[in-house]
Phi, psi and omega in degrees: 000141181287152176292141179295343180270350180283120181226153176299146179290142176234145178290133178293330181282311187255341183078006181274157178298137180247121178263106180281167180300317181297316179293321178298320179295321179294317178297315180298321180297320178296323180280353179084018180258147180218143178292143173287157178303322180297312182288327176298319179294320179298315180293321177296321178298316178297320180292319179299323182273358178067036183286151176285172179302316179296320179293321177295320178298319178297319178298318178296315178300317178299316181296319180293320179295327180299322185290330184285000000 
């Protein structure tokens, strides 16, 4: 049983639900989805460089365009 204090994360600025990487991975695992090694590396690279969400999305788009 979950702790009564465990609550979904909310952004302090907007009050909106925040989906962290760890939570996203858990949801994906339940759905049977797994990151490819290539996409995992792209996301790790973004985290290492401390990129914002918009910057990470741009990095992902660039990587997808490279493959085509």
